[in-house]
All heavy atoms as an XYZ file, in Angstrom:
851
protein
N      95.711     96.488    129.623
C      94.412     96.670    128.982
C      94.414     97.905    128.076
O      93.793     97.916    127.039
C      93.331     96.784    130.055
C      91.928     96.739    129.474
S      91.635     95.358    128.388
C      90.796     94.260    129.443
N      95.176     98.914    128.489
C      95.239    100.140    127.716
C      95.833     99.879    126.329
O      95.349    100.413    125.339
C      96.071    101.174    128.458
C      96.003    102.564    127.866
C      96.669    103.594    128.764
O      96.132    103.868    129.832
O      97.717    104.088    128.345
N      96.858     99.047    126.259
C      97.494     98.756    124.959
C      96.521     98.030    124.030
O      96.520     98.262    122.838
C      98.821     97.969    125.113
C      99.594     97.925    123.788
C      98.571     96.585    125.644
C     100.138     99.199    123.338
N      95.665     97.182    124.587
C      94.651     96.492    123.764
C      93.660     97.492    123.191
O      93.291     97.393    122.020
C      93.952     95.413    124.596
C      92.931     94.576    123.872
C      93.566     93.811    122.706
C      92.278     93.603    124.835
N      93.238     98.440    124.010
C      92.309     99.473    123.534
C      92.919    100.296    122.408
O      92.325    100.499    121.359
C      91.896    100.360    124.717
C      90.890    101.435    124.378
C      90.512    102.198    125.621
C      90.904    103.623    125.503
N      90.540    104.479    126.607
N      94.144    100.795    122.652
C      94.833    101.591    121.627
C      95.072    100.774    120.360
O      94.865    101.253    119.253
C      96.174    102.115    122.141
C      96.067    103.220    123.150
C      96.783    103.147    124.336
C      95.277    104.314    122.914
C      96.692    104.164    125.266
C      95.175    105.352    123.839
C      95.902    105.254    125.029
N      95.510     99.543    120.538
C      95.825     98.697    119.377
C      94.590     98.430    118.556
O      94.630     98.453    117.317
C      96.431     97.374    119.833
O      97.657     97.604    120.473
N      93.463     98.137    119.200
C      92.220     97.865    118.463
C      91.781     99.101    117.690
O      91.393     99.000    116.523
C      91.122     97.434    119.441
O      91.478     96.264    120.079
N      91.835    100.250    118.337
C      91.446    101.494    117.652
C      92.388    101.782    116.491
O      91.958    102.160    115.396
C      91.409    102.653    118.641
C      90.964    103.999    118.100
C      89.585    103.902    117.439
C      90.949    105.030    119.228
N      93.696    101.575    116.701
C      94.649    101.786    115.606
C      94.397    100.807    114.456
O      94.535    101.180    113.295
C      96.093    101.600    116.133
C      96.671    102.824    116.786
C      97.624    102.666    117.753
C      96.300    104.106    116.399
C      98.228    103.767    118.361
C      96.888    105.202    117.000
C      97.843    105.048    117.990
N      94.058     99.553    114.769
C      93.808     98.574    113.711
C      92.609     98.977    112.849
O      92.670     98.920    111.618
C      93.603     97.183    114.314
N      91.527     99.407    113.493
C      90.346     99.857    112.754
C      90.696    101.099    111.931
O      90.277    101.233    110.774
C      89.178    100.143    113.729
C      88.016    100.828    113.023
C      88.722     98.845    114.383
N      91.485    101.990    112.516
C      91.907    103.202    111.814
C      92.741    102.853    110.573
O      92.542    103.432    109.488
C      92.748    104.089    112.780
O      91.962    104.378    113.929
C      93.153    105.386    112.102
N      93.607    101.865    110.712
C      94.444    101.450    109.579
C      93.604    100.863    108.453
O      93.861    101.128    107.279
C      95.502    100.443    110.049
N      92.611    100.056    108.799
C      91.746     99.495    107.773
C      91.011    100.606    107.022
O      90.910    100.570    105.792
C      90.767     98.475    108.380
C      89.694     98.063    107.364
C      91.498     97.248    108.903
N      90.539    101.605    107.752
C      89.850    102.740    107.108
C      90.800    103.460    106.157
O      90.417    103.794    105.018
C      89.302    103.696    108.163
N      92.038    103.689    106.587
C      92.992    104.386    105.724
C      93.354    103.545    104.503
O      93.408    104.053    103.377
C      94.280    104.721    106.490
C      95.270    105.499    105.629
C      96.538    105.862    106.332
O      96.779    105.390    107.456
O      97.314    106.653    105.735
N      93.571    102.265    104.709
C      93.907    101.402    103.574
C      92.774    101.348    102.577
O      93.007    101.469    101.369
C      94.305     99.994    104.081
C      95.664    100.070    104.800
C      94.369     98.999    102.937
C      96.038     98.812    105.576
N      91.550    101.199    103.032
C      90.403    101.195    102.110
C      90.289    102.533    101.383
O      89.965    102.568    100.188
C      89.106    100.865    102.838
C      88.910     99.399    103.143
C      87.775     99.213    104.126
C      88.632     98.628    101.867
N      90.514    103.627    102.105
C      90.445    104.957    101.493
C      91.486    105.160    100.406
O      91.299    105.978     99.504
N      92.571    104.426    100.477
C      93.616    104.535     99.468
C      93.551    103.413     98.415
O      93.919    103.628     97.252
C      95.007    104.512    100.120
S      95.289    105.930    101.175
N      93.104    102.249     98.829
C      93.048    101.093     97.927
C      91.948    101.246     96.867
O      92.163    100.882     95.708
C      92.807     99.822     98.741
C      92.883     98.555     97.936
C      94.100     98.126     97.378
C      91.767     97.771     97.707
C      94.179     96.951     96.646
C      91.843     96.597     96.982
C      93.035     96.185     96.456
O      93.123     95.026     95.725
N      90.820    101.817     97.258
C      89.721    101.955     96.279
C      90.113    102.889     95.135
O      89.902    102.533     93.966
C      88.463    102.427     96.993
C      87.845    101.406     97.962
C      86.658    102.007     98.708
C      87.453    100.125     97.266
N      90.727    104.058     95.375
C      91.195    104.877     94.236
C      92.287    104.150     93.430
O      92.344    104.299     92.206
C      91.749    106.138     94.899
C      91.063    106.221     96.203
C      90.835    104.802     96.636
N      93.115    103.380     94.093
C      94.138    102.602     93.401
C      93.481    101.664     92.396
O      93.940    101.521     91.270
C      94.986    101.836     94.401
C      96.144    101.112     93.789
C      97.363    101.612     93.530
C      96.143     99.738     93.355
N      98.172    100.615     92.961
C      97.438     99.458     92.846
C      95.212     98.718     93.370
C      97.782     98.224     92.342
C      95.561     97.485     92.856
C      96.819     97.234     92.353
N      92.368    101.023     92.831
C      91.644    100.116     91.928
C      91.106    100.872     90.722
O      91.155    100.382     89.608
C      90.499     99.431     92.668
C      90.871     98.370     93.696
C      89.613     97.892     94.431
C      91.587     97.205     93.050
N      90.594    102.094     90.967
C      90.042    102.896     89.867
C      91.166    103.311     88.902
O      91.043    103.147     87.675
C      89.328    104.151     90.417
C      88.927    105.091     89.288
C      88.118    103.767     91.249
N      92.241    103.809     89.433
C      93.318    104.363     88.605
C      94.198    103.308     87.973
O      94.701    103.522     86.862
C      94.164    105.319     89.444
C      93.434    106.554     89.965
C      94.312    107.311     90.935
C      92.977    107.450     88.832
N      94.432    102.203     88.652
C      95.370    101.192     88.154
C      94.705     99.980     87.492
O      95.316     99.332     86.658
C      96.257    100.688     89.295
C      97.209    101.715     89.825
C      98.272    102.017     88.801
C      99.539    102.486     89.462
N     100.632    102.581     88.546
N      93.481     99.703     87.886
C      92.834     98.488     87.373
C      91.540     98.780     86.612
O      90.804     97.864     86.270
C      92.573     97.495     88.495
C      93.850     96.939     89.098
C      93.603     95.803     90.048
O      92.463     95.429     90.346
N      94.666     95.219     90.530
N      91.245    100.046     86.393
C      90.094    100.419     85.599
C      88.743    100.093     86.219
O      87.741     99.943     85.513
N      88.690    100.045     87.556
C      87.425     99.781     88.231
C      86.539    101.024     88.149
O      87.011    102.117     87.821
C      87.680     99.390     89.695
C      88.514     98.126     89.856
C      87.832     96.912     89.298
C      88.688     95.675     89.539
N      88.220     94.496     88.912
N      85.244    100.894     88.437
C      84.308    102.013     88.272
C      84.662    103.230     89.128
O      85.120    103.104     90.266
C      82.958    101.440     88.741
C      83.137     99.974     88.847
C      84.586     99.682     88.914
N      84.436    104.405     88.566
C      84.759    105.671     89.219
C      83.933    105.911     90.488
O      84.366    106.648     91.372
C      84.567    106.837     88.247
N      82.771    105.262     90.616
C      81.973    105.471     91.816
C      82.686    104.994     93.091
O      82.314    105.367     94.205
C      80.589    104.815     91.704
C      80.596    103.323     91.605
C      80.525    102.584     90.456
C      80.671    102.384     92.694
N      80.570    101.241     90.761
C      80.656    101.085     92.119
C      80.763    102.495     94.061
C      80.732     99.942     92.893
C      80.841    101.348     94.823
C      80.822    100.105     94.237
N      83.769    104.222     92.953
C      84.525    103.775     94.109
C      85.211    104.934     94.831
O      85.620    104.793     95.985
C      85.562    102.721     93.713
C      85.009    101.351     93.327
C      86.104    100.457     92.813
C      84.278    100.714     94.495
N      85.305    106.097     94.150
C      85.847    107.285     94.808
C      84.966    107.696     95.993
O      85.468    108.220     96.979
C      85.969    108.444     93.838
C      87.139    108.347     92.927
C      87.144    107.882     91.644
C      88.494    108.710     93.221
N      88.416    107.940     91.115
C      89.256    108.451     92.052
C      89.131    109.232     94.329
C      90.626    108.682     92.005
C      90.490    109.493     94.270
C      91.213    109.211     93.115
N      83.669    107.481     95.892
C      82.736    107.921     96.928
C      83.007    107.193     98.254
O      83.225    107.857     99.294
C      81.271    107.776     96.467
C      81.044    108.723     95.279
C      80.299    108.078     97.611
C      79.750    108.474     94.526
N      82.991    105.866     98.287
C      83.343    105.225     99.573
C      84.790    105.488    100.000
O      85.064    105.541    101.207
C      83.085    103.744     99.330
C      83.057    103.559     97.867
C      82.634    104.874     97.281
N      85.673    105.709     99.056
C      87.071    106.008     99.405
C      87.138    107.287    100.209
O      87.826    107.344    101.243
C      87.919    106.130     98.150
N      86.415    108.305     99.800
C      86.385    109.566    100.541
C      85.816    109.348    101.931
O      86.331    109.860    102.926
C      85.602    110.645     99.780
C      86.354    111.041     98.504
C      85.311    111.855    100.636
C      85.545    111.824     97.501
N      84.742    108.566    102.004
C      84.142    108.257    103.310
C      85.121    107.541    104.226
O      85.205    107.849    105.424
N      85.876    106.595    103.704
C      86.848    105.880    104.514
C      87.970    106.794    104.986
O      88.454    106.675    106.110
C      87.426    104.674    103.774
C      86.515    103.496    103.780
C      86.000    103.002    102.585
C      86.155    102.853    104.954
C      85.132    101.904    102.569
C      85.301    101.769    104.963
C      84.809    101.297    103.769
N      88.393    107.725    104.152
C      89.454    108.674    104.570
C      88.940    109.640    105.627
O      89.684    110.000    106.554
C      90.020    109.396    103.350
C      90.873    108.518    102.456
C      91.285    109.285    101.203
C      92.116    107.980    103.200
N      87.690    110.053    105.539
C      87.093    110.897    106.580
C      87.012    110.095    107.883
O      87.344    110.600    108.975
C      85.705    111.422    106.136
C      84.960    112.077    107.325
C      85.854    112.401    104.996
N      86.560    108.840    107.795
C      86.501    107.974    108.981
C      87.890    107.814    109.592
O      88.062    107.892    110.818
C      85.928    106.605    108.578
C      85.883    105.553    109.686
C      84.977    105.988    110.837
C      85.423    104.213    109.098
N      88.889    107.609    108.774
C      90.274    107.475    109.225
C      90.696    108.709    110.028
O      91.226    108.577    111.143
C      91.205    107.271    108.013
C      92.612    107.689    108.198
C      93.457    106.998    109.040
C      93.110    108.792    107.527
C      94.781    107.398    109.219
C      94.426    109.199    107.678
C      95.264    108.506    108.530
N      90.459    109.887    109.486
C      90.857    111.111    110.174
C      90.103    111.271    111.508
O      90.690    111.633    112.537
C      90.594    112.326    109.279
N      88.821    110.962    111.515
C      88.044    111.060    112.741
C      88.543    110.072    113.789
O      88.671    110.435    114.969
C      86.560    110.825    112.427
C      85.730    110.806    113.669
C      85.366    111.880    114.429
C      85.163    109.667    114.295
N      84.619    111.456    115.499
C      84.466    110.095    115.423
C      85.169    108.294    113.996
C      83.797    109.232    116.282
C      84.485    107.439    114.829
C      83.817    107.901    115.964
N      88.834    108.850    113.401
C      89.308    107.834    114.341
C      90.613    108.268    115.015
O      90.815    107.992    116.189
C      89.490    106.479    113.639
C      88.199    105.759    113.269
C      88.484    104.589    112.339
C      87.439    105.307    114.494
N      91.489    108.937    114.271
C      92.741    109.410    114.886
C      92.483    110.434    115.985
O      93.284    110.564    116.912
C      93.665    110.004    113.813
C      94.429    109.016    112.958
C      95.240    109.745    111.899
C      95.338    108.124    113.791
N      91.361    111.155    115.901
C      91.076    112.161    116.935
C      90.599    111.541    118.218
O      90.465    112.245    119.234
C      90.017    113.173    116.441
O      88.748    112.547    116.330
C      90.434    113.831    115.135
N      90.290    110.261    118.246
C      89.757    109.609    119.450
C      90.855    109.276    120.460
O      90.546    108.863    121.578
C      88.990    108.359    119.075
C      87.768    108.567    118.171
C      87.092    107.233    117.891
C      86.790    109.559    118.793
N      92.093    109.468    120.101
C      93.202    109.152    121.017
C      93.490    110.324    121.915
O      93.458    111.460    121.470
C      94.455    108.761    120.205
C      94.312    107.449    119.552
N      94.588    106.250    120.175
C      93.867    107.081    118.332
C      94.365    105.247    119.367
N      93.903    105.740    118.224
N      93.812    110.052    123.195
C      94.046    111.142    124.152
C      95.422    111.790    124.004
O      95.637    112.853    124.567
C      93.916    110.443    125.490
C      94.281    109.016    125.253
C      93.800    108.728    123.837
N      96.313    111.179    123.305
C      97.686    111.721    123.172
C      97.723    112.886    122.197
O      96.802    113.087    121.414
C      98.654    110.649    122.663
O      98.769    109.629    123.609
N      98.831    113.623    122.252
C      99.051    114.701    121.286
C      99.048    114.125    119.877
O      99.401    112.974    119.666
C     100.401    115.386    121.574
N      98.640    114.913    118.911
C      98.492    114.436    117.528
C      99.759    113.781    117.000
O      99.721    112.694    116.438
C      98.044    115.579    116.620
N     100.893    114.445    117.155
C     102.151    113.905    116.614
C     102.503    112.553    117.225
O     102.954    111.642    116.545
N     102.301    112.410    118.539
C     102.579    111.139    119.211
C     101.622    110.058    118.703
O     101.997    108.926    118.480
C     102.479    111.302    120.722
C     102.851    110.035    121.445
C     103.015    110.258    122.928
N     104.198    111.067    123.184
C     104.212    112.177    123.930
N     103.107    112.595    124.501
N     105.322    112.846    124.089
N     100.351    110.433    118.528
C      99.373    109.485    118.016
C      99.763    109.013    116.635
O      99.728    107.827    116.342
C      97.958    110.110    118.001
O      97.590    110.424    119.363
C      96.946    109.175    117.396
N     100.142    109.934    115.766
C     100.525    109.566    114.390
C     101.761    108.650    114.416
O     101.829    107.696    113.622
C     100.820    110.810    113.552
C      99.689    111.789    113.455
C      99.943    113.131    113.213
C      98.365    111.403    113.594
C      98.921    114.062    113.128
C      97.342    112.335    113.506
C      97.619    113.657    113.276
O      96.614    114.557    113.196
N     102.715    108.967    115.264
C     103.943    108.169    115.341
C     103.624    106.748    115.778
O     104.097    105.776    115.178
C     104.935    108.817    116.284
N     102.819    106.621    116.816
C     102.470    105.286    117.318
C     101.589    104.530    116.311
O     101.765    103.350    116.080
C     101.747    105.410    118.651
N     100.677    105.231    115.683
C      99.794    104.637    114.692
C     100.595    103.993    113.546
O     100.205    102.956    113.016
C      98.833    105.698    114.145
C      98.101    105.278    112.880
C      97.142    104.297    112.928
C      98.457    105.848    111.647
C      96.499    103.905    111.766
C      97.797    105.457    110.501
C      96.821    104.495    110.564
O      96.191    104.091    109.419
N     101.713    104.577    113.204
C     102.527    104.050    112.120
C     102.890    102.588    112.315
O     102.913    101.802    111.371
N     103.163    102.180    113.553
C     103.499    100.793    113.818
C     102.354     99.847    113.505
O     102.564     98.777    112.917
N     101.159    100.245    113.895
C      99.991     99.389    113.602
C      99.692     99.417    112.123
O      99.321     98.394    111.533
C      98.786     99.859    114.407
C      97.527     99.038    114.163
S      97.721     97.281    114.569
C      97.737     97.348    116.351
N      99.842    100.575    111.471
C      99.578    100.663    110.046
C     100.451     99.680    109.264
O      99.965     98.984    108.371
C      99.774    102.093    109.525
C      99.519    102.184    108.054
C      98.236    102.388    107.571
C     100.554    102.033    107.120
C      97.966    102.453    106.207
C     100.296    102.089    105.760
C      99.008    102.291    105.325
O      98.747    102.331    103.974
N     101.719     99.621    109.602
C     102.642     98.695    108.940
C     102.130     97.262    109.048
O     102.076     96.522    108.088
C     104.055     98.830    109.513
C     104.655    100.174    109.112
C     104.952     97.678    109.087
C     105.910    100.553    109.912
N     101.733     96.896    110.258
C     101.261     95.524    110.488
C      99.988     95.219    109.740
O      99.847     94.165    109.118
C     101.079     95.301    111.978
O     102.296     95.550    112.653
N      99.021     96.128    109.802
C      97.746     95.899    109.122
C      97.953     95.909    107.597
O      97.346     95.104    106.865
C      96.691     96.962    109.540
C      95.434     96.864    108.693
C      96.336     96.771    111.016
N      98.851     96.744    107.097
C      99.125     96.756    105.662
C      99.703     95.414    105.197
O      99.365     94.930    104.118
C     100.077     97.891    105.313
N     100.536     94.813    106.034
C     101.087     93.509    105.673
C     100.030     92.406    105.711
O     100.013     91.511    104.872
C     102.263     93.141    106.563
C     103.530     93.979    106.319
C     104.555     93.757    107.417
C     104.115     93.694    104.955
N      99.115     92.502    106.694
C      97.999     91.554    106.741
C      97.135     91.721    105.497
O      96.696     90.730    104.871
C      97.173     91.749    108.034
C      98.035     91.327    109.243
C      95.864     90.998    107.988
C      97.466     91.743    110.580
N      96.889     92.958    105.104
C      96.144     93.269    103.874
C      96.863     92.654    102.660
O      96.238     92.023    101.804
C      96.032     94.784    103.699
C      95.278     95.214    102.464
C      95.770     95.357    101.234
C      93.902     95.536    102.401
N      94.796     95.766    100.372
C      93.632     95.887    101.078
C      92.876     95.600    103.339
C      92.380     96.288    100.646
C      91.632     95.997    102.938
C      91.376     96.331    101.591
N      98.155     92.846    102.598
C      98.954     92.311    101.495
C      98.765     90.801    101.382
O      98.581     90.284    100.290
C     100.447     92.641    101.742
C     101.440     92.161    100.706
C     101.246     92.896     99.389
C     102.852     92.355    101.231
N      98.768     90.118    102.498
C      98.632     88.673    102.498
C      97.217     88.198    102.136
O      97.063     87.348    101.268
C      99.018     88.107    103.885
C      98.960     86.631    103.964
C      99.969     85.839    103.425
C      97.880     85.988    104.571
C      99.912     84.449    103.487
C      97.820     84.627    104.629
C      98.817     83.850    104.100
O      98.746     82.481    104.157
N      96.206     88.768    102.787
C      94.843     88.276    102.596
C      94.138     88.840    101.376
O      93.387     88.140    100.696
C      93.996     88.520    103.842
C      94.328     87.596    104.971
C      95.062     88.026    106.053
C      93.947     86.248    104.939
C      95.386     87.168    107.090
C      94.269     85.390    105.949
C      94.985     85.841    107.040
N      94.339     90.115    101.085
C      93.624     90.755     99.966
C      94.401     90.623     98.659
O      93.848     90.252     97.642
C      93.300     92.227    100.291
C      92.647     92.913     99.099
C      92.414     92.321    101.518
N      95.690     90.906     98.722
C      96.490     90.898     97.482
C      97.145     89.543     97.247
O      97.804     89.354     96.232
C      97.518     92.018     97.527
C      96.840     93.383     97.566
C      97.835     94.517     97.498
O      98.596     94.563     96.530
O      97.844     95.359     98.432
N      96.977     88.626     98.203
C      97.458     87.257     98.056
C      98.978     87.177     97.828
O      99.448     86.361     97.020
C      96.709     86.524     96.928
C      95.205     86.503     97.083
C      94.760     85.575     98.189
O      95.046     84.400     98.141
N      94.058     86.117     99.153
N      99.730     88.020     98.505
C     101.177     88.008     98.421
C     101.731     87.368     99.682
O     101.369     87.769    100.800
C     101.729     89.446     98.271
C     103.266     89.450     98.296
C     101.221     90.082     96.984
N     102.601     86.384     99.514
C     103.190     85.679    100.644
C     104.134     86.599    101.408
O     104.975     87.277    100.802
C     103.923     84.440    100.159
C     104.440     83.592    101.273
C     105.096     82.307    100.752
C     105.394     81.440    101.936
N     106.679     80.893    101.966
N     103.999     86.646    102.720
C     104.870     87.469    103.538
C     106.197     86.768    103.744
O     106.266     85.522    103.817
C     104.216     87.746    104.892
C     102.891     88.508    104.856
C     102.364     88.717    106.256
C     103.040     89.849    104.117
N     107.253     87.532    103.869
C     108.577     86.999    104.157
C     108.876     87.117    105.630
O     108.165     87.815    106.376
C     109.653     87.780    103.366
O     109.733     89.108    103.907
C     109.335     87.816    101.864
N     109.930     86.455    106.049
C     110.317     86.595    107.458
C     110.725     88.038    107.750
O     110.544     88.531    108.865
C     111.441     85.620    107.779
O     112.567     85.857    106.953
N     111.224     88.735    106.759
C     111.578     90.142    106.908
C     110.339     90.994    107.192
O     110.376     91.920    107.997
C     112.294     90.660    105.666
C     113.633     90.048    105.487
C     113.936     88.932    104.758
C     114.861     90.464    106.075
N     115.275     88.644    104.823
C     115.872     89.583    105.643
C     115.216     91.529    106.903
C     117.209     89.727    106.050
C     116.543     91.662    107.293
C     117.504     90.752    106.857
N     109.244     90.673    106.506
C     107.967     91.358    106.759
C     107.522     91.169    108.201
O     107.129     92.132    108.876
C     106.868     90.829    105.831
C     107.102     91.149    104.377
O     107.660     92.210    104.052
O     106.695     90.317    103.537
N     107.604     89.920    108.677
C     107.141     89.592    110.020
C     108.008     90.292    111.072
O     107.496     90.895    112.042
C     107.154     88.061    110.240
C     106.335     87.331    109.181
C     106.701     87.716    111.641
C     104.902     87.740    109.082
N     109.305     90.239    110.906
C     110.220     90.875    111.860
C     110.003     92.401    111.825
O     109.958     93.055    112.888
C     111.688     90.523    111.569
C     112.640     91.368    112.395
C     111.931     89.041    111.817
N     109.849     92.961    110.646
C     109.604     94.393    110.544
C     108.324     94.813    111.250
O     108.287     95.826    111.944
N     107.261     94.024    111.082
C     105.993     94.325    111.752
C     106.154     94.213    113.271
O     105.619     95.061    114.021
C     104.902     93.371    111.250
N     106.879     93.205    113.737
C     107.090     93.050    115.179
C     107.847     94.239    115.742
O     107.518     94.766    116.823
C     107.834     91.741    115.452
N     108.867     94.706    115.016
C     109.611     95.882    115.460
C     108.727     97.131    115.480
O     108.784     97.940    116.417
C     110.819     96.123    114.560
C     111.973     95.122    114.716
C     112.980     95.319    113.579
C     112.618     95.289    116.072
N     107.899     97.266    114.456
C     107.002     98.425    114.382
C     105.988     98.415    115.544
O     105.709     99.449    116.157
C     106.277     98.460    113.031
N     105.447     97.230    115.868
C     104.492     97.135    116.966
C     105.175     97.397    118.313
O     104.576     97.983    119.198
C     103.809     95.762    116.957
C     102.806     95.544    115.836
C     102.311     94.117    115.830
C     101.637     96.529    115.953
N     106.415     96.963    118.431
C     107.170     97.252    119.646
C     107.371     98.768    119.816
O     107.172     99.314    120.895
C     108.517     96.527    119.610
O     108.306     95.126    119.526
C     109.338     96.830    120.878
N     107.693     99.421    118.722
C     107.827    100.884    118.737
C     106.523    101.553    119.121
O     106.506    102.506    119.910
N     105.404    101.062    118.580
C     104.108    101.611    118.929
C     103.861    101.490    120.417
O     103.440    102.444    121.075
C     103.004    100.888    118.141
C     101.614    101.404    118.487
S     100.298    100.286    117.941
C     100.349     99.069    119.242
N     104.143    100.311    120.986
C     103.918    100.094    122.415
C     104.780    100.990    123.266
O     104.318    101.564    124.265
C     104.166     98.615    122.741
N     106.026    101.161    122.881
C     106.947    102.033    123.646
C     106.402    103.467    123.674
O     106.368    104.123    124.713
C     108.375    102.015    123.051
C     109.233    103.110    123.627
C     109.003    100.635    123.268
N     105.930    103.932    122.519
C     105.418    105.314    122.453
C     104.116    105.454    123.254
O     103.946    106.401    124.015
C     105.193    105.736    120.996
C     106.545    105.870    120.280
C     104.424    107.049    120.893
C     106.443    105.967    118.783
N     103.196    104.514    123.092
C     101.880    104.635    123.722
C     101.889    104.371    125.231
O     101.050    104.877    125.968
C     100.877    103.732    123.038
C     100.539    104.151    121.606
S     100.097    105.905    121.376
C      98.574    106.017    122.283
N     102.820    103.544    125.689
C     102.823    103.165    127.097
C     103.839    103.931    127.955
O     104.066    103.599    129.106
C     103.086    101.658    127.220
C     102.005    100.784    126.588
C     102.396     99.320    126.664
C     100.658    101.024    127.234
N     104.415    104.978    127.378
C     105.376    105.761    128.164
C     104.696    106.386    129.369
O     103.482    106.632    129.336
C     106.040    106.841    127.298
C     105.087    107.900    126.797
C     105.795    108.868    125.919
O     106.480    109.763    126.419
N     105.646    108.719    124.615
N     105.452    106.582    130.433
C     104.860    107.164    131.641
C     104.310    108.559    131.377
O     104.875    109.326    130.581
C     106.037    107.256    132.632
C     107.097    106.354    132.086
C     106.858    106.272    130.591
N     103.200    108.854    131.991
C     102.589    110.196    131.863
C     103.337    111.129    132.836
O     103.496    110.826    134.007
C     101.110    110.174    132.258
C     100.300    109.093    131.556
C     100.013    109.465    130.132
C      99.038    108.468    129.540
N      99.583    107.571    128.561
N     103.790    112.242    132.292
C     104.557    113.195    133.124
C     103.694    114.364    133.480
O     102.907    114.862    132.774
C     105.839    113.661    132.407
C     106.702    112.430    132.127
C     106.571    114.674    133.220
C     107.943    112.747    131.295
């Protein structure tokens, strides 16, 4: 149950980070309106706050979060950017999630 809790929180955190970075990308690369910087800043603040909700040390949290970020970024790539995922993408995401689980579920000493 603990892994489900951490995974869900990491997934929401990843979406906040991706939106915080994707909106400025739209402004700078696709000429979208500059007001998109405002929600982008809000999403990045939300992202930072969500990372503080984990009980682990910051470095361990960031390391484990990376696995979920990779997976959510690939889901974003598929659904938002309409890019077909390869088997390499899927295997890479599975490896990253396995790494996240190993880090987050290690025995407490």
